[in-house]
N, C-alpha and C positions, 0 to 999 in steps of 0.2 A: 598730566597722562598718564604718571606712575600713579597716584591717586588710585584712577579708575582702573589700573592694571591689577593694582594690592585686593579692591575690594573685588574683583571678579574672579583674580585668583582664592579668594576667603570661602568663595560660593561654588569652587569649582566640583566639590562631592554634590553639591543638591543640583548644580543643571545636570549632570551627569545620572544620576538617579533619573527624572523628567525629561533629560535628554530635547531641551527646546531650547530653539537660540532664540537668546532673548534680547541682545543687541540688537538682531535686523528687524525684529516683532514680527516676525513668523516664522515657523518652525515648514525644515523641509526630512525631518526626524521622525520616525513612527515607533517606537516605543510604545505609545498609549495604543497604539492603534495592534499592532502585531501584539500585544500580551491581550486584549480582547478578544480576537482570534484566537490566540493559541490557546487562553481558556477553554473558549466554546468547542473548538474543531478537539482537542486534546477528550473532553468530555464525550463525544458523539466518536470518536476513535477506540476507545476503551469497552463502546458499550457494545460495538460491532465486534472488536475483536475477543469475544464472551461469545460469540455465536456458535455453532456449530456448522458445517458443511457438510452437506452429503447428496450423494444420490439415490435417488428410490424408484423400483421397479414397482408400480402397483404399493403394498404394503412393504415389500423388502427393500432394505438400505445394504447399497452395496457398497461393501469396503473391499476397495481396491488402490490402486495404486494413488488412481484422481483422491481418493479418500484421504491417503495418508499426506498426501500434499495439501489439500488444502485445510487440512485440521494439526497437522505435526511438523512436517520440515519441506515448506514449499519450494530451496530453493538449499544449497550448502553452506549459507553463512546466515540463514534467517530461521526464527522458530515461525510457527502460523501468527501467532499472537503480533510477535513485528512486523511479521510482512502486512497484517491486514491494518494491521494502526496506519503504516508507512502509506498502502494505500489512498485511505481515507483521509489523509493528510493532504495529497496529490489532489486528490479528488475535488474536494472542498477549496482550497487557496489558487488552483491551479486552472481550477475550471474541467479540467480532464484528466485521465491517467491510463497509460496504455504498458498493458502485461504481458510480456513476450512468453513463448514456451524452446526452448533450447532442446539439443541434440540429445539429451540425457533428462528431459523431461522436468527440467529445473523450471521453477515461475520468477521469473524475474521484473520488477517492476524498472520501468525506462525511466534514466534521468531528462532526455533530452530526444527529440526525435522530430522526423518532417513527414508531414501531409499532405499525402496527393487524392483529391476528391474526384470522382468520376459521378456521371448523372446513372451510366447506364450499365458499368461496372465497378469491381468491388474496388475499397480504395484501395491505395498502398500504403506502408508504413517505411521509410525511407533512413539514413544518416542516424540508426539508435544505438545511444549511448546509456552504458550502464554502469556505473561509476569511470572509470576511465578507458572501458573495452566498448570502441565502435565495430558495430555488426556493418561486416560488407551488405550483407543479403538485403532484399526488400523482403517484406513481410506483408501478407494481403490481409483484409479484413476481418476474413473468416481462420486465422490460424492467431488470432490474436484474443485477447481481452479489452476492448477500449469501451469507458465509460467516460460519459459528459455529464455535469452538473446541470450549470445553466446557461443561458446565452451568454452570458458577460462573466469575466471573474468577480467573486463574492469580493477583492480588494479594491477594484472598479468601482463597484460599487456603494462601495460603503466611502469611497472618496471628497466627495462633497459635503456628505453626515460629517466626515472628520476633520473638513475645514473649517467647519463652525463648531466646531467643538473644540478643537484645538489651536483655534484662536481665541476662545474665553478660558482655555484651558493653560494657553499662556499670559493671560493677563493675573490670573490668580498668584499662579505663581512667583510670577513678576512682584505683585504684591508683598507676596508671602518672604520674598528677598530684601526687600524695604522696609518692613514692619521691625523697628526696633534696631535697625542698623546705627551702629555709632559713626555718625561723621567726623571726619577734624578738616579743624581749620587753622590756617597758619600763618600768620603775622610777619611779614620782614620787613626791618626796614630797609632804607635803601642804602646801608653801607657795605654789603658785599660788591663781589667785583660784578660786574655788569658783562660780563663776558658767558662764552657758552663754557666757559671753564668754573667758573663763578653758579652756574645753576646745577653743573653737575655735580656739583659738591654737596651743594643742598639737598638735591634730588636724592643723594645716597645717604644722606645726614638725615632725611625724613625715613627715607626707608628700613633704616636701623630703630630708627623708635619703635614706628609700625609692629616691625617685625617684633621687638622686645617686649608687645603689647602683648600680643598675639598667643609667643610662646610660653610666656613665664607669666608667673602666679603675682611676684614682686615683681615689677621693672623700675628701675628712679633712673631717674634722666637729670643731667646737670643741665642747670639753666644758662642760657648765652644771651648775650648781648643781642640787641634787636632782633630777636627770634622770641617768640610767643605762641604756645600751643594750645589752643582749646579745645573741647568736644562738647557734640552734642548727642542724645538718643534721641530718634524717633520716637514720639506719643505712639501706646498700644492702642488700637482697634479692634473695632469686634470685629476681624475678620477671623474666623478660626481654621484650621488648619483641614475640620470637616467639609472646607467647602470644595476643597483639591479633590474629597475622598468621590463627596458628588457627583462629578461634572466625568471623572472617569468613571463611574458605578452608572450614571447615566449612558456613555458610549459603550460598556459592556453590555448593558440592557438590547438595546438596539441591535449590537451584534446578534444577541441572541434571538431576538424576536425576526429579524432576516433568516435563520436557520429553523426556526422553529423549536428553541429550548425556551420551556417555561422561565419566565422570571424567579418563581416562586422555587425554583430547584435550585438555580444558584446563589439564592440569598438563603439558603436553609432553612427555612422555613416547616416548619412542622404542620401548620394545618394541612389537611387537605390534601397531603403528601403523597398519598395511594394515587389519587386522582390527578395531580400533576405529574405523575409517572406515568398512569396510562395515557394523561397525553402524547406525553416526551417520546413512548416507547410506539403509538400510534402515529402521529404526525411528521414526526422528526425520523426517528432511528427505521421506521418501515419505507419509508420512501427510499430510503438507501439501500434497505435489503431488500426492495423490488426492485431497483436499477439491479445489483449482483445477479439476482436469482434469472432475470430477465437475459442477461447476458449469457451466462454459464448454461439455463435451456438453448440458447443460440447455438453457442459454439461447445458444448461437452456431450449435447445428444442429437444424434441424429433425428431429422422429422420424422421418418416412420416408427423411430422406437419411441418416439414424443405422443404422435398420436397415438399409439397401444400404452402411454399412461405413463413414462418413464421421466422424472422429473427433478428438477434441481430441488432439493428443500432446506433451507435455513432455519435452524432452530433459534428463535435470539432468546437471551439470559430472562431467565423468569424473575419478574420482581413482585409474585405471590408469593407467601410460606405456604406451604402446602396444608398445615394443619388449621390456617384462617379459611379456608375454601372447601375444607372437608364436609360439610353439610352440603354445598352445592354439589359435590360430587356426588355424596349419596341419593342426595334428588335425581341427577339427572340418571345415574343407572337402577335406581329402582321404578322411576317411571318407562325406562325402556328407551329412550330418547338415547342412548350412547352405550357402548356398550366398554368391554373393561379397556382392552387394548386401545380404544379411542379416546378414553378417559389418559391413560396413561401418557400418548402424543403429548395431549393438551398441557400434562401436567410435565412434558418435557423429560419421562421417563422414556426408554424401549419397551417394544411391544413382547409380549411373552408367547412363544408357542406351549400356550394353555387352553383348549376349547372353549374350557368354561368361561376365559375372559372373550371368546371371540361372540357368547350368547347374548342377545338381549331381553333381559327380565325384568318382568316387574312384579312387583308388590302386589298384593288384596287389596291397597289402598285405592290403587290406579287400575285395578283389572273391571273390564265392563261389567257392573252389575245384573241381577237374572232376577225377573219380577216373582211376586209370590215366595222368596226367602234368599237367602245366601246359597255361594256355590260353595 
């Protein structure tokens, strides 16, 4: 068992890197799963954190205390980008996130809470904990921002998939650890003491030998009577480490599919990158933005004001170069489909108080023809 302990310790660093318990044959550790989820969730969180959150009353953007909280400083200890990244992380990983408002108008993300659900009344949230502070009061649904992602936690949905990938991953890592391994065989004649003390002396001697072999570039071992040491190196087979990366990437791509992230973006492929980015913004980021917008409309805006045109508006990060779409912008303006300020909004720019930008213009090529000559 001493030799087995030596081999295990020798590969301790590799075992830690992949976090797999190879002795038991099954894995209870989740580094591969956590890494895949972290990569995908970070990508979504970084994208959403670059959005601009604002309240609009018709065409007017209301820049007040709420605007400052949503885009600059939600609370005393966080910037807006950090706040939104944390919100997205908790929403995806834990399936839900609760944001409360303090008496100082700070927006805080709850670390833990208990939800009491009712059929005909507002749900209540109690035992709300933020960092190490527990609120003694009970929050009503109308007083908080509460977002849900799906019906089950993402990690729960991936558990069955992870079991299959984990078994395959563990077998590949186990094989890689055996490949090229040097194994020692020790023949001992029956001249040593046949008791516990003799066995201990022999084991200590063997440990010293292998320690010298593993730590020194040149190791000289004196031969002992009745003691013979042989080493055998396992044959190299064509099972490269790339197989480990393939399994890891396969699991990562399955997580990305579950979240709606195009695989090509994770791979860094440049072919059709604009199309892949558009799909990512529409089918992955879009639903998250819609959840935040719907909750903001319900909690930040009164019903009467909403019916009059007051809305929460979230401007996503633009992935188009303004110069690449210049021709299309010109066509939309010259055909009278959109005015200048509407185009500025679509490009992510602020509206300008210029009467000319509010006009719909049409060039001669788009004007109605007059029979019998030019107008």
